[in-house]
C-alpha positions as CSV (number, residue, x, y, z in Angstrom):
1,X,-11.9,-60.0,-23.8
2,X,-15.4,-58.8,-24.0
3,X,-14.3,-55.1,-24.1
4,X,-12.0,-55.8,-27.1
5,X,-14.9,-57.5,-29.0
6,X,-17.2,-54.6,-28.2
7,X,-14.5,-52.1,-29.3
8,X,-13.9,-53.8,-32.6
9,X,-17.7,-54.2,-33.3
10,X,-18.3,-50.5,-32.4
11,X,-15.3,-49.3,-34.5
12,X,-16.3,-51.2,-37.7
13,X,-20.0,-50.5,-37.3
14,X,-19.4,-46.8,-37.0
15,X,-16.9,-46.9,-39.8
16,X,-19.2,-48.7,-42.3
17,X,-22.7,-47.7,-41.2
18,X,-22.1,-44.5,-39.3
19,X,-24.0,-45.9,-36.3
20,X,-23.2,-47.6,-33.0
21,X,-24.8,-51.1,-32.8
22,X,-28.1,-50.9,-30.8
23,X,-27.1,-53.7,-28.3
24,X,-23.8,-52.0,-27.5
25,X,-25.5,-48.6,-27.1
26,X,-28.0,-50.1,-24.7
27,X,-25.2,-51.9,-22.7
28,X,-23.5,-48.6,-22.1
29,X,-26.7,-46.7,-21.3
30,X,-26.7,-44.7,-24.5
31,X,-30.1,-43.6,-25.7
32,X,-30.2,-41.3,-28.7
33,X,-32.2,-38.1,-28.5
34,X,-34.8,-37.3,-31.2
35,X,-32.3,-34.9,-32.8
36,X,-29.8,-37.7,-33.1
37,X,-32.0,-40.3,-34.7
38,X,-31.7,-40.1,-38.4
39,X,-34.2,-41.8,-40.6
40,X,-32.6,-43.9,-43.3
41,X,-32.9,-42.3,-46.8
42,X,-35.6,-43.8,-48.8
43,X,-34.4,-45.5,-52.0
44,X,-35.4,-43.5,-55.1
45,X,-38.6,-44.8,-56.7
46,X,-38.1,-46.1,-60.2
47,X,-40.9,-45.4,-62.5
48,X,-42.0,-47.7,-65.4
49,X,-40.7,-45.3,-68.0
50,X,-37.2,-45.2,-66.4
51,X,-36.2,-48.5,-68.1
52,X,-37.3,-47.2,-71.5
53,X,-35.3,-44.1,-71.1
54,X,-32.4,-46.1,-69.8
55,X,-32.3,-48.4,-72.9
56,X,-32.6,-45.3,-75.1
57,X,-29.6,-43.9,-73.3
58,X,-27.7,-47.1,-73.7
59,X,-28.5,-47.1,-77.5
60,X,-27.3,-43.4,-77.7
61,X,-24.1,-44.3,-75.8
62,X,-23.2,-47.3,-77.9
63,X,-24.6,-46.4,-81.4
64,X,-25.5,-42.7,-81.3
65,X,-29.1,-43.7,-82.2
66,X,-30.8,-40.6,-80.8
67,X,-28.3,-38.3,-82.6
68,X,-29.2,-40.1,-85.9
69,X,-32.9,-40.0,-85.3
70,X,-32.9,-36.3,-84.3
71,X,-30.8,-35.2,-87.3
72,X,-32.5,-34.0,-90.4
73,X,-31.0,-36.3,-93.1
74,X,-33.0,-35.0,-96.1
75,X,-29.9,-33.2,-97.4
76,X,-27.8,-36.4,-97.6
77,X,-27.8,-38.8,-100.5
78,X,-29.2,-42.3,-100.2
79,X,-25.6,-43.7,-100.3
80,X,-24.5,-41.5,-97.4
81,X,-27.6,-42.5,-95.3
82,X,-27.1,-46.1,-96.2
83,X,-23.4,-46.0,-95.1
84,X,-24.4,-44.4,-91.8
85,X,-27.3,-46.8,-91.2
86,X,-25.1,-49.9,-91.7
87,X,-22.8,-49.2,-88.7
88,X,-25.8,-47.8,-86.7
89,X,-27.8,-51.0,-87.2
90,X,-24.8,-53.3,-86.3
91,X,-24.0,-51.3,-83.1
92,X,-27.7,-51.1,-82.1
93,X,-28.2,-54.9,-82.7
94,X,-25.1,-55.7,-80.6
95,X,-26.4,-53.5,-77.8
96,X,-29.9,-55.0,-77.8
97,X,-28.3,-58.5,-77.6
98,X,-26.2,-57.5,-74.7
99,X,-29.1,-56.2,-72.5
100,X,-32.2,-57.9,-73.9
101,X,-33.1,-61.4,-74.9
102,X,-35.6,-61.1,-77.7
103,X,-37.5,-63.9,-79.3
104,X,-40.2,-63.9,-82.0
105,X,-43.8,-64.0,-80.8
106,X,-44.6,-66.5,-83.6
107,X,-41.6,-68.5,-84.8
108,X,-42.6,-69.1,-88.4
109,X,-41.8,-68.1,-91.9
110,X,-43.2,-64.7,-92.9
111,X,-45.6,-65.0,-95.9
112,X,-46.6,-68.5,-95.0
113,X,-50.0,-69.7,-93.5
114,X,-49.9,-69.7,-89.7
115,X,-52.6,-71.2,-87.5
116,X,-53.5,-69.0,-84.5
117,X,-52.7,-70.6,-81.2
118,X,-53.6,-67.4,-79.2
119,X,-56.0,-64.6,-79.8
120,X,-54.4,-62.3,-77.3
121,X,-54.5,-58.8,-78.8
122,X,-51.2,-57.9,-77.1
123,X,-49.4,-60.9,-78.8
124,X,-51.2,-61.1,-82.2
125,X,-52.6,-58.3,-84.3
126,X,-55.1,-59.4,-87.0
127,X,-55.0,-57.6,-90.3
128,X,-57.2,-57.6,-93.3
129,X,-60.7,-59.2,-93.5
130,X,-61.1,-59.9,-89.7
131,X,-64.4,-61.6,-88.8
132,X,-66.8,-59.6,-86.6
133,X,-66.1,-61.7,-83.6
134,X,-62.4,-60.9,-83.8
135,X,-61.4,-64.5,-84.0
136,X,-59.8,-66.3,-87.0
137,X,-58.4,-69.8,-87.5
138,X,-55.2,-68.3,-89.0
139,X,-53.8,-66.3,-91.9
140,X,-50.6,-65.2,-93.6
141,X,-47.8,-64.3,-91.2
142,X,-46.8,-60.8,-92.1
143,X,-44.5,-60.1,-89.1
144,X,-43.2,-62.5,-86.4
145,X,-43.4,-59.9,-83.7
146,X,-40.9,-59.6,-80.8
147,X,-41.1,-60.6,-77.2
148,X,-38.6,-59.6,-74.5
149,X,-37.8,-62.9,-72.7
150,X,-35.2,-61.3,-70.4
151,X,-34.2,-57.7,-69.6
152,X,-30.8,-57.2,-68.0
153,X,-30.3,-53.5,-67.7
154,X,-27.6,-52.2,-65.3
155,X,-28.7,-50.5,-62.1
156,X,-29.1,-46.8,-62.4
157,X,-26.3,-45.0,-60.4
158,X,-27.4,-43.5,-57.1
159,X,-28.2,-39.8,-57.5
160,X,-28.3,-40.1,-61.4
161,X,-31.3,-38.8,-63.1
162,X,-33.1,-41.5,-65.1
163,X,-34.4,-38.8,-67.4
164,X,-31.0,-38.0,-68.9
165,X,-30.5,-39.9,-72.1
166,X,-27.1,-38.5,-72.8
167,X,-25.3,-35.7,-70.9
168,X,-24.2,-32.6,-72.8
169,X,-20.5,-32.7,-73.6
170,X,-18.3,-29.6,-73.2
171,X,-14.7,-29.6,-74.2
172,X,-12.6,-27.3,-72.1
173,X,-9.6,-25.8,-73.7
């Protein structure tokens, strides 16, 4: 019975991992030579900018955002640009909602007085007559700001280049 178990374990281990289990190899006196030992492939290192390029690629795929931004629109009328922007904005917003959870930094009404709870320069940018010490009790809220509460991007496919925003398309006739 033991041989059957060893046979099944060996078969499935070789099938799925390409290697004989170490305990079975030792039991049968098998010791791999240096030429036979294969170091596992290192996982590709993701760089901080890969996520930014990935979300840009997703916005290109879903809304053709890069195509729109890279095109010279000066020859088009305001009505034509407005019609194009309406669908672009809707598709881009849907994509952002699918992959990011965005919330305002300050949840208030723009144009109203807002008391500062944080003076973190990454969260709040003071405009206008800012005191020399850089601290102010509050002011008029001009923009709520945005914070990414959650980022849920799909994994980059193995072997895919994170630098490719959108592949070139060639129609073969």
